[in-house]
C-alpha positions in Angstrom: 0.0 0.1 0.1 1.4 3.4 -1.1 -0.2 6.8 -0.3 0.1 9.4 -3.2 2.3 12.3 -2.6 -0.6 14.7 -2.0 -2.2 12.2 0.4 -5.5 12.0 -1.5 -5.2 8.5 -2.9 -3.8 5.0 -2.1 -2.7 2.3 -4.4 -2.7 -1.4 -3.5 -1.2 -4.4 -5.2 -2.6 -7.7 -5.3 -2.1 -11.4 -6.1 -5.4 -11.2 -8.1 -3.3 -9.7 -10.8 -4.8 -6.0 -10.3 -3.8 -3.0 -8.4 -6.6 -0.7 -7.1 -6.7 3.1 -6.5 -8.6 4.1 -3.4 -9.8 7.6 -2.0 -7.7 8.1 1.2 -10.4 10.2 2.8 -13.4 7.7 2.7 -11.8 4.4 1.4 -14.0 4.4 -1.6 -12.6 2.4 -4.7 -11.7 4.9 -7.5 -10.5 2.4 -10.3 -8.9 -1.0 -10.7 -5.9 -1.4 -12.9 -6.2 -4.6 -15.0 -3.9 -6.2 -17.5 -1.1 -8.0 -15.7 -1.2 -11.8 -16.1 0.3 -12.7 -12.7 0.7 -11.4 -9.1 1.5 -7.6 -8.9 4.4 -7.4 -6.5 4.5 -3.6 -6.2 2.8 -0.5 -7.1 4.0 3.0 -6.6 3.2 6.7 -7.4 5.4 9.0 -9.4 6.8 11.8 -7.3 4.3 14.1 -8.8 1.3 11.8 -8.2 0.3 11.8 -11.8 1.4 8.2 -12.7 1.4 4.8 -11.1 3.8 2.0 -12.2 3.1 -1.7 -11.3 5.7 -4.5 -11.0 4.5 -8.1 -11.6 5.6 -11.6 -11.6 4.5 -11.7 -15.2 7.9 -10.2 -16.1 6.5 -6.8 -17.0 6.0 -3.3 -15.4 3.0 -1.1 -16.4 2.8 2.7 -16.4 -0.8 4.1 -15.6 -2.4 7.4 -15.5 -3.2 7.9 -11.9 -6.2 10.1 -12.4 -8.2 7.6 -14.6 -6.3 4.3 -14.5 -5.6 4.5 -18.3 -2.7 2.2 -19.4 0.2 4.4 -20.8 2.9 1.7 -21.4 3.9 -1.8 -20.9 7.6 -2.4 -20.1 8.6 -5.9 -21.3 11.8 -7.8 -22.0 12.6 -8.9 -18.4 13.7 -12.5 -18.2 12.4 -12.8 -14.6 9.8 -11.3 -12.3 9.9 -7.6 -11.9 9.8 -7.1 -8.2 11.1 -3.6 -7.4 10.5 0.0 -8.5 12.7 3.1 -8.0 11.0 6.4 -8.3 12.6 9.2 -10.3 10.9 12.1 -12.0 8.7 10.8 -14.8 9.2 10.8 -18.6 6.3 11.6 -20.8 4.9 8.4 -22.2 1.6 8.7 -24.2 1.0 5.3 -25.7 1.1 1.6 -24.5 2.4 0.9 -28.0 5.2 3.3 -27.8 8.5 1.6 -28.1 10.4 1.8 -24.8 14.1 1.8 -25.3 15.0 3.8 -22.2 13.4 5.5 -19.3 16.2 8.0 -18.8 14.2 9.8 -16.3 11.3 7.6 -15.6 10.3 4.9 -13.0 12.9 2.2 -13.6 11.7 -1.3 -13.0 14.5 -3.9 -11.6 14.4 -7.5 -11.8 14.4 -9.6 -8.7 15.2 -13.2 -7.8 
């Protein structure tokens, strides 16, 4: 469970292959992030609170719009589970189909195990 930088939202990661965004004031579910095919090991807000990144045992990380849950990018190519996220200032990624060759100043997933 991670609280957004402004304290207004919470993101949780689950073994049901989803992450969920909650209103921190009343506990209301705002949206469910779907698309991973295995356990989501970690979820984190970007430092500005505008994005969420999820790391999964399905060997991918996904970048989401934190306001509406829209999928922005799928980071694939790991040969093992993605188990850790390191937050840095976000890059501007607008499409899940955009080729990702480098997140020079994005949230960089790292491989675990």
